[in-house]
N, C-alpha and C positions, 0 to 999 in steps of 0.2 A: 673250574673245570668246564669244558664245553661238550655239547652233545651234537652229533651230526648224523642224521638219518637220511639215507640216499636210496631212492628207487625201490622202496619196500613193497613187495608183492607177497601177500600172505592170505591164507584161508583155511578152511577145514574140509577134509574129505574131498579135496580136489575142486571145491567151490571157492573162488577168490573173494575175499572180503576187502582187502586193500589193493589198490591198483597203482603202483608206482608212486608211493608217498615219499615226499621230501620234508624234513623237519629239522630245524636248527635252534639250539638254545646256547647262547654265549655264557661265559663265566658270570655267575651271580644273577643271571637273567631268569625271570619267571615267565614262561610261555604257557598259555592255555590252549588246549585243543578243544574246540567248541563244536558240538554236533548233536543231532537228535539221536534217539535210541536207534540202534542198528546201523549207524553211520560208519562204524569201525573203530571207535575211540578206544575201547578196551582191548581190542586185538592189537592196536598200535602200541599201547602201554605194555602188553605182554611181550611183544617183540623186543621192545627196548629193555625190559627187565630180564630177558633171556628165558622167559617161561614159554615162549612159542617160537619155533624156528621158521623164519621166512622162506618162501620159495625162491625169492630173488631179492637183491638189494643188500645193503650193508648198514651196520650200526657202528659208529665210532665214538668212543669216549676219550676225551683228552688226547685226541689224535691217534688212538689205538683202535684197530679193528677188533671188536669184541663179538662179532656176529655169531661165531661158533664157540664162544666162551660160556661156561656154566654160570647160572645166575649168582651163585655164592662168590664167584670170583670177579664179578663185574664192578663191585663197589657202587651198587645202586641201592638206594633206600626206597622202600615201598610203603606208602600209607594206604591201606585198603579201604574200601567204602565203609565197612562196619567197624573199623579199628582192629578187630581180630586180636585182642589182647589174650595172653595166657591166663586163664581163670585161676590157676593154682599159684601164680606168682603175684607178689605185691607190686606196687608201682615201680619201686627201685629195681626189682627183679626183672620186670618187663623192659624197662629202659636199658638196663645193662646186659640184657640177654646175649647180645652178639659181641660183647666186648672181651669175653674170655673164652678159651677153648671149651669144647663140649666133652662129656664123658670123663674117663679117667685122666685125660690130659689136664682137665681143670684142676685136679688135686695137686699137680706139679707146678702150677703157676706161682711165681715168687711173690713175696709180700709187696714189693714195689708195684708190680702189675695190678694186684688187687686194689692197692691204694689209689693207683691211677684211674682204675675203673670206677671206684666210688666217687672220686673227684669229678670225673666226667658226668656221672649220673647227677650229682649235686648241681653241677653247672647247667645241665640241660633242664632240670626241673625248675631252676630259677629262670631260665630263658623262656619256658612255656608257662610260667606263672603258677607252678604247682609246688613251690617250696613249702615244706611242712607236711606233705602228703605222701612221702616216700613209702610209708608203712601201710597205706590204704590198699585194700584189695579191689579189683576191678568192679565188683558188684556194689562197692561203697561209693563209687564215683558217679557223677552226672554224665549224661551223654557227651556234653562238651568237654568235660575233663578227660573222658576216655579218648576222644579224638586228639587231645593235646599229648596224652601219654604215647599214643601211636606215632605222632609226629616226632616226639623226643626219641623214641626207640629207633625210628628211621634215621635220625640225625646222629645217633650215638657213634657209629663207626666212621664218621666223617666221609660219607659217600661222595662219589664224583657227581652224582645227580640224584635228586629226590623226585619220585613219581607219586602223585596224589590222585587216587582214583575216586573222584566225586566224594571226598571225605566229609562234606558238610551237608549232603543232600537229605539225610534223614532227620536233621535237626529242625526245630521250630524256627520260623522266620527271624525273630529277634535274636535268639541264641545263635543262629547260623551266622548272622552278621558279626556278632561279637567274637565267636570262635574263629571265624575266617580271618578277621582282622588281626587277632592275636597270633594265629598260625603264620600269616604272611609276614608279620613283624618279626617273628622268630626266624623265619627263613632268611629275611633280609639281614638280621643281626648276625646270623651264622655265615652269611655270604654264599649261601647255597644256590646252585643251579637247580631249577625246579621246572617240572612239567605238570600242569594241572589238567586233569580230564574233567570236563563238565558239560552239562547241557543247558546251564543257566547263563543266559547272555549277560545279565546284569553282573553276575559274579565274574565272568571273563573280562568284561570291559572295565570293571572297577579295580581289579587287583593285578592285572597283567602288564608286563612290558610290551608283549606282542601277543596277538591272538591268531591261531590257525583255525580256519573254518573247514570242517570235514563233512563231506556229503557223499553218501554211497561209496565210501572207500577212496575218495579223491579229495585232495586239498583244493578248495576253490580260491582261497585267498589267505595270505598271511600278512598282517600289518599291525601297526600300533593301534590301540583302541580308538583314538580320535580319528585316525585316518580311515579305519575300517568302518566306523559309523558315518563319517562325512562323505567318504568316497568309496563305497562298496564297488567291487568289480562286476557283480552280476545282480540281477533282480532278486535272485534267491538269497544271496548274502545280505542284501539290503533288508529284506523282510525278516531274516533270521536274527539279525543283530539289533533290531529295534522296530518300533511301530512306524509304518510308512505306507502312504498311498502310492501305488505304482501305476501311473497313468501312461498309456501309450501316447506317443507324440511324434511329430515330424520336426527334425532339426535342420536348420538352414541359416547361414549367415550369422552364426553365433547366438541364435535364439531357438527356442523350442516352443511349439504350439501344441497344447493339450486341451482337454475339456475345460480347463481353467483359464484359457487364453494363452497369450504369448509371454514368455519370460526369458531373460538372459540365461545362457548356459554357463555353469561354473566349470571352466576348462573346455577342451575340445572333446566332442562326443567320440567314443571309441567304437565307431560303426562305419561301414562302407557306405558311400553315398551313391544314390541312383543317378541316372542320366540328367535329371533335372536339378541336381545339386542338393537334393534333400536326403536325409538319412532317417530310417525307421528306428526310433529309440524308445526307451521307457524312462519317464521322469520319476525321480525318487523324491517324494515330498514328505518330510517329517512334520509331525503336529506342531512343533515349536517354530517351524519355518513358514507357517501359513498364518494369514490374518483373516478375520471375519468382521464384516460390517453390516449395517442395515441395508435395506433394498436400494437406497439412494447412494450407497457408498461405492468404493472402488472394487473392481474385480468382476468375476463371472457370476451370474445369478445361480443360486442354489437353494435347496430346501433342507432345513434341519430335520434329521431323522431320529437322533438320539442325543441325550445330554447326560454326562456322567460327572458328578461332583467328586473331586479328588482331595478336597480339603484346602490345599493351597492354590488350586487351579480348577478349571472346568474343561472337560474334554468334549467337544461338540462334534458329532458325526453329521456330515451334510452330503447331499447328493447334487452334483452339478446338474442344472436344468438341461444342459446340452446332452447329458447322458440319456440313453434310451430306457434305462431302468435295469439293465443287466451289467453295466460296467461297474468299476470300483468306486466306492465312496471315498471321501477324504475326511480326515480327523484333524481338528484344529484345537490346539491348547491355548486357552485364553484365561484372562483373570478370573479369580474366584467370585468376583462381584457380577459376572455375566449373568444375564437374566434370560438366556435363550431357552426356548421350549420346542418340542417336536411340532413340526408344521410351520414354523416361522420361515418366512422368506428372508434370504440374506445374500450377501456377496462375499466371495472368497478369492484371495490372490496370494501369490507367493511373495514373501518378504525378502527379496534379494535373488541372486543367481541360483539356478536349479541344477543339481547333479543329475546327469543322465547316464544310462547304461545301454548297451546294445539290446535290441529286441530279438529274442530267439524263438 
């Protein structure tokens, strides 16, 4: 099933939060919406789920316009941030809650339907790794297990799309990675189209087919994780999806000149040129794309300001000597055997072509 969101404008009390947002998720695709708090992520999720009516735009599921369709008729599965399990139902009851009618109608369901619901619950508990825990109550589960139950419940009615609202954010780091990996594997195994709302860039880059970066209610860029990291469309996207030094520079003749000297440009700069043929740009320099050497080495002279040991590497923060003291520093990821100390003089250069974005 596919999801198409077009031109969504939405807000609260006449104050817009989303400004013409477009989003697409193809069949079986996992798309992350990445943004800081207040960027409009949750409002977008609520619009897709049918919990908030947009002021303009449309939501299509499997080619059908569902903008005005009630949430329960959209075939959308929702995994909320805290799981929100029913405390009075066991695991099987939570997972199978939406598989049979409610109220008196439930009493008239035939034996075959009940058997089918039980089989679907069994199948899903196996899928999320909770076989043997069907009789457990929510309070008897760990935080990670509760998230898996919530995912199984969302998948139970075979929805057109599954929406995940930062479901792993409250978990400890180690458990978060494990539960996230298991959840994504379950979504893949089920062939589900999914949209993950997150503020965690590592999470978005590691699990997604594509990532949509949302800022102040506008999508700045949607791309695959590798493209987003290597070729961000703006300086803001570059900084948000990973550690980067953003150095102002002048581009001309396929090269860019910054406080680190001259380097080849990776692709053509997306900026208008002045009369002298130069363009005002910002060079995006990732720590792993920079090299550091002693004072007699290659590159622009700099001074080490901070050294952070990461276990498998060392992150060196250095300030180019050309800088007046108010400009951006650069961070270089180097080998764990590096013996750099604050105050050391060094030289820094880019190891290969540099990506640039327009200066705004």
